[in-house]
C-alpha positions as CSV (number, residue, x, y, z in Angstrom):
1,M,97.6,144.9,119.8
2,E,95.3,144.5,122.7
3,E,96.6,145.3,126.2
4,N,97.2,141.9,127.8
5,K,100.0,139.9,129.4
6,N,101.5,139.5,125.9
7,S,101.8,143.3,125.4
8,M,103.0,144.4,128.8
9,V,106.2,146.6,128.5
10,S,108.9,146.4,131.2
11,I,110.8,149.6,131.5
12,V,114.2,148.9,133.0
13,I,116.2,151.9,134.4
14,P,119.8,151.1,135.4
15,A,120.8,153.7,138.0
16,Y,124.3,154.6,139.2
17,N,124.8,157.8,141.2
18,A,121.6,158.8,139.5
19,S,119.9,161.2,142.0
20,N,120.4,164.2,139.7
21,Y,118.3,163.0,136.8
22,L,116.5,159.8,138.0
23,A,113.2,161.5,138.9
24,E,112.8,163.0,135.5
25,A,113.4,159.7,133.9
26,I,110.9,157.9,136.1
27,D,108.3,160.7,135.5
28,S,108.7,160.3,131.8
29,A,108.0,156.6,132.1
30,L,105.0,157.2,134.3
31,A,103.6,159.7,131.8
32,Q,103.4,157.1,129.0
33,T,100.0,157.1,127.1
34,Y,100.4,153.3,126.9
35,K,99.5,152.1,130.4
36,N,100.3,148.4,130.3
37,I,103.7,148.9,131.8
38,E,105.9,148.2,134.8
39,I,108.9,150.3,135.8
40,I,112.0,148.5,137.2
41,V,114.7,150.7,138.7
42,V,118.0,148.9,139.4
43,N,120.5,150.7,141.7
44,D,123.9,149.4,140.6
45,G,125.7,149.8,143.9
46,S,125.6,153.6,143.9
47,P,128.2,155.0,146.4
48,D,126.2,158.1,147.0
49,N,125.1,157.8,150.7
50,G,121.6,156.6,149.6
51,A,120.8,159.6,147.4
52,T,119.7,157.3,144.5
53,R,117.7,155.1,146.8
54,K,115.9,158.1,148.3
55,V,114.7,159.3,144.9
56,A,113.5,155.9,143.8
57,E,111.8,155.0,147.1
58,A,109.8,158.2,147.0
59,Y,107.7,156.6,144.1
60,G,106.5,153.8,146.4
61,D,104.6,151.1,144.6
62,K,104.5,153.0,141.3
63,I,107.9,151.3,140.5
64,R,109.7,148.2,141.4
65,Y,113.0,149.1,143.1
66,F,116.1,146.8,143.4
67,E,119.6,147.2,144.7
68,K,122.7,145.1,143.7
69,Q,126.4,145.3,144.0
70,N,128.1,147.4,141.4
71,G,128.8,145.5,138.1
72,G,128.3,148.1,135.4
73,C,125.5,149.0,133.1
74,A,125.3,145.6,131.3
75,S,125.1,143.8,134.7
76,A,122.3,146.2,135.9
77,L,120.3,145.7,132.6
78,N,120.6,141.9,132.8
79,F,119.4,142.0,136.4
80,G,116.4,144.1,135.5
81,I,115.6,141.8,132.6
82,K,115.5,138.8,135.0
83,Q,112.9,140.7,137.1
84,M,110.6,141.4,134.1
85,K,107.0,140.4,134.0
86,G,106.4,142.0,130.6
87,F,106.5,140.7,127.0
88,W,108.7,143.7,125.8
89,F,111.9,145.0,127.3
90,S,112.4,148.8,127.2
91,W,115.6,150.4,128.4
92,L,115.6,153.9,129.9
93,S,118.9,155.4,131.0
94,H,118.6,157.4,134.2
95,D,119.6,160.6,132.4
96,D,117.4,160.2,129.4
97,L,113.7,160.7,128.8
98,Y,110.8,159.2,126.9
99,L,108.3,161.3,125.1
100,P,104.7,160.4,126.3
101,T,103.8,158.4,123.2
102,K,107.1,156.5,122.9
103,I,105.7,153.0,123.8
104,E,102.2,153.5,122.2
105,A,103.7,154.6,118.9
106,L,106.2,151.6,118.8
107,I,103.6,149.1,119.8
108,S,101.4,150.4,116.9
109,L,104.1,149.3,114.4
110,V,103.1,145.7,115.0
111,D,99.7,146.2,113.4
112,R,100.8,148.8,110.9
113,Y,103.5,146.5,109.3
114,S,101.8,143.2,110.2
115,L,104.9,142.2,112.2
116,D,105.5,139.1,114.3
117,P,105.9,140.6,117.7
118,E,108.1,137.8,118.9
119,T,110.7,138.2,116.2
120,T,110.9,141.9,115.6
121,V,112.7,144.7,117.5
122,L,110.8,148.0,117.4
123,G,112.7,151.3,117.4
124,C,112.7,155.0,117.1
125,N,115.2,157.9,116.6
126,D,115.9,160.5,119.3
127,L,116.1,164.2,120.0
128,I,119.2,165.7,121.7
129,M,119.0,167.7,125.0
130,G,122.0,169.9,126.0
131,P,122.8,171.3,129.4
132,S,120.3,174.2,129.0
133,G,117.4,171.7,128.7
134,R,116.6,172.7,125.1
135,T,116.1,169.9,122.6
136,S,117.2,169.8,119.0
137,A,117.0,167.3,116.1
138,N,119.7,164.6,116.0
139,L,121.8,164.9,112.8
140,F,122.3,161.1,112.8
141,N,119.2,159.0,112.4
142,N,118.3,155.5,111.4
143,T,116.2,154.5,108.4
144,L,112.4,154.3,109.0
145,G,110.3,151.2,108.5
146,I,111.4,147.6,108.3
147,L,115.2,146.8,108.4
148,N,116.0,143.3,107.5
149,P,118.9,141.6,109.5
150,V,121.7,142.6,107.1
151,K,120.5,146.2,106.8
152,A,120.1,146.4,110.6
153,F,123.6,145.0,111.2
154,G,125.0,147.6,108.8
155,E,123.0,150.5,110.2
156,T,124.0,150.0,113.8
157,L,127.6,149.8,112.7
158,N,127.8,152.3,110.0
159,K,124.9,154.8,110.0
160,N,124.0,155.3,113.6
161,T,124.2,152.9,116.5
162,F,120.6,152.1,117.6
163,N,119.7,154.1,120.6
164,G,118.9,151.5,123.3
165,C,116.4,153.8,124.9
166,G,114.5,154.0,121.6
167,L,114.0,150.2,121.3
168,L,111.3,147.7,122.4
169,I,112.8,144.2,122.4
170,P,110.6,141.1,122.8
171,K,111.9,139.1,125.8
172,A,111.7,136.0,123.5
173,I,114.5,137.5,121.4
174,L,116.7,138.2,124.5
175,E,116.1,134.6,125.7
176,N,117.2,133.5,122.2
177,V,120.4,135.6,121.8
178,G,121.5,135.9,125.5
179,D,122.4,138.7,127.9
180,F,124.2,142.0,127.5
181,R,127.9,141.3,127.6
182,T,129.4,142.5,130.8
183,D,132.9,142.5,129.4
184,Y,132.0,145.4,127.1
185,K,131.9,148.7,128.9
186,H,131.1,151.1,126.0
187,L,129.8,148.8,123.2
188,L,127.5,146.6,125.3
189,D,124.5,148.0,123.3
190,R,126.0,147.9,119.8
191,E,127.3,144.3,120.4
192,L,123.8,143.1,121.4
193,W,122.1,144.8,118.4
194,M,124.6,143.1,116.1
195,R,124.0,139.8,117.7
196,I,120.3,140.1,117.3
197,A,120.7,140.9,113.6
198,V,123.2,138.0,113.0
199,K,120.7,135.7,114.6
200,G,118.2,136.7,111.9
201,F,115.9,139.1,113.7
202,K,114.7,142.3,112.0
203,Y,114.0,145.8,113.3
204,C,111.2,148.2,112.5
205,Y,111.6,152.0,113.0
206,A,108.8,154.5,113.8
207,D,108.4,157.7,111.8
208,D,109.1,160.2,114.7
209,P,111.8,160.6,117.3
210,L,110.3,159.5,120.6
211,V,113.1,159.7,123.1
212,I,115.3,162.5,124.4
213,S,119.0,161.8,124.8
214,R,120.8,164.0,127.3
215,V,124.3,165.1,126.4
216,H,126.6,166.2,129.2
217,N,130.3,166.2,130.0
218,S,130.1,163.5,132.7
219,Q,129.3,160.7,130.2
220,I,131.8,158.0,130.1
221,T,132.3,158.0,126.3
222,V,133.6,161.6,126.5
223,K,136.6,160.4,128.7
224,A,137.5,157.1,127.3
225,Q,138.2,157.3,123.6
226,Q,141.2,154.9,123.6
227,S,139.2,152.3,125.6
228,L,136.4,152.7,123.1
229,F,138.8,152.2,120.2
230,D,140.2,149.0,121.8
231,E,136.6,147.6,122.3
232,E,135.9,148.3,118.6
233,E,139.0,146.2,117.8
234,L,137.6,143.3,119.9
235,L,134.2,143.7,118.5
236,I,135.4,143.4,114.9
237,R,137.6,140.4,115.6
238,E,134.8,138.6,117.4
239,Y,132.3,139.2,114.6
240,V,134.5,138.2,111.6
241,N,133.5,134.6,111.8
242,P,129.8,135.0,112.4
243,A,129.6,137.7,109.7
244,S,131.4,135.5,107.2
245,Q,128.8,132.7,107.5
246,Q,126.0,134.7,105.8
247,D,125.7,136.9,102.8
248,G,126.1,140.7,103.3
249,F,127.3,140.8,106.9
250,L,131.0,140.6,106.3
251,E,130.9,143.5,103.9
252,Q,129.2,145.7,106.5
253,L,131.9,144.7,109.1
254,C,134.6,145.7,106.6
255,F,133.0,149.1,106.1
256,F,132.9,149.6,109.9
257,A,136.6,148.7,110.2
258,E,137.5,151.2,107.5
259,K,135.1,153.9,108.8
260,R,136.5,153.6,112.4
261,Q,140.1,153.5,111.2
262,H,140.9,149.9,112.1
263,Y,142.8,149.6,108.9
264,R,144.7,146.4,109.6
265,L,141.5,144.6,110.4
266,G,139.9,146.1,107.4
267,K,142.6,144.6,105.2
268,K,142.2,141.2,106.8
269,I,138.4,141.3,106.1
270,Q,139.1,142.3,102.5
271,S,141.3,139.2,102.1
272,L,138.4,137.1,103.4
273,L,136.0,138.8,100.9
274,K,138.5,138.1,98.1
275,E,138.7,134.4,99.1
276,Q,134.9,134.3,99.0
277,K,134.9,136.1,95.6
278,K,132.9,138.9,97.1
279,L,135.5,141.7,96.8
280,T,134.0,143.2,93.7
281,A,134.8,146.6,92.2
282,K,131.6,147.9,93.7
283,I,132.6,146.7,97.2
284,R,136.1,148.2,96.7
285,I,134.5,151.6,95.9
286,Q,132.2,151.4,98.9
287,I,135.2,150.5,101.2
288,F,137.0,153.7,100.0
289,R,133.9,155.8,100.5
290,W,133.4,154.5,104.0
291,K,137.1,155.3,104.8
292,I,136.5,158.9,103.7
293,D,133.2,159.0,105.4
294,G,134.8,158.0,108.7
295,V,137.3,160.7,108.6
296,L,134.7,163.4,107.8
297,K,132.1,162.1,110.3
298,K,134.7,162.0,113.1
299,I,135.3,165.7,112.6
300,V,131.6,166.5,112.3
301,R,130.5,164.3,115.3
302,N,133.1,165.7,117.6
303,S,132.3,169.3,116.7
304,Y,128.6,168.6,116.9
305,K,128.8,167.0,120.4
306,Q,131.0,169.9,121.7
307,F,128.4,172.3,120.4
308,L,125.5,170.4,122.0
309,R,127.3,170.3,125.4
310,K,127.5,174.1,125.4
311,K,123.8,174.6,124.5
């Protein structure tokens, strides 16, 4: 794809008390081999005596800097999206990093797979960085190549939630499906990826990991497991009806309910599948497998994350 107004990438960095890592994130965006970019930093009301502002303003006109009242990550992302001049939206968390070829490699997927750039989300897997600064492979990765809507819906629920920083999303898709939901504090990303899939848009994944996800003990998800569980309950309940309207989606939602130990909701979804004559022996076996998979992965994930935070 030629570099023109239809291929500009807007990198949006939501920042909250971000002075410790923000410069590294901005530097990784500036180091992209793909140059048709803009960098938008949104200070989400950081109560840090101007420390985040000082870091951002040091970059001058290399970035576009905005401040807003605190409203959470979804609110900051939505604000940044409204400032976009680009065709593509690219999220970069203030504590994560892009590898230099992240954007160039994702844009190249359009020609490689003959994709419609207005109806496809581009993505990549990530590397993990622990407190020591060393990187390692992520044990949990998404499938490479084209993921149709049902497969994408199932993957972000049951294989590995799409890493928001590893995606390029056409602004046209966001205008179609709507904003990040501000009422979700932990699953604002997963909910949007599900909504995009339910609306019929596909994803396409690059061969290599192109972003670095930093793992540290101050991350919200470490401290809020019950809140996360409650949001999952809400997510499942909200998507039962949309998922039941199209083939393949409801089964994936059922697998997620069982995998994440929302067993009552899982039984309700199984009843719906039975009414629709979709609760086959094969699906019953898959439900059982996902239930076992969830128990095992919970143990592995928790141990894996604890190990990474010590590296």
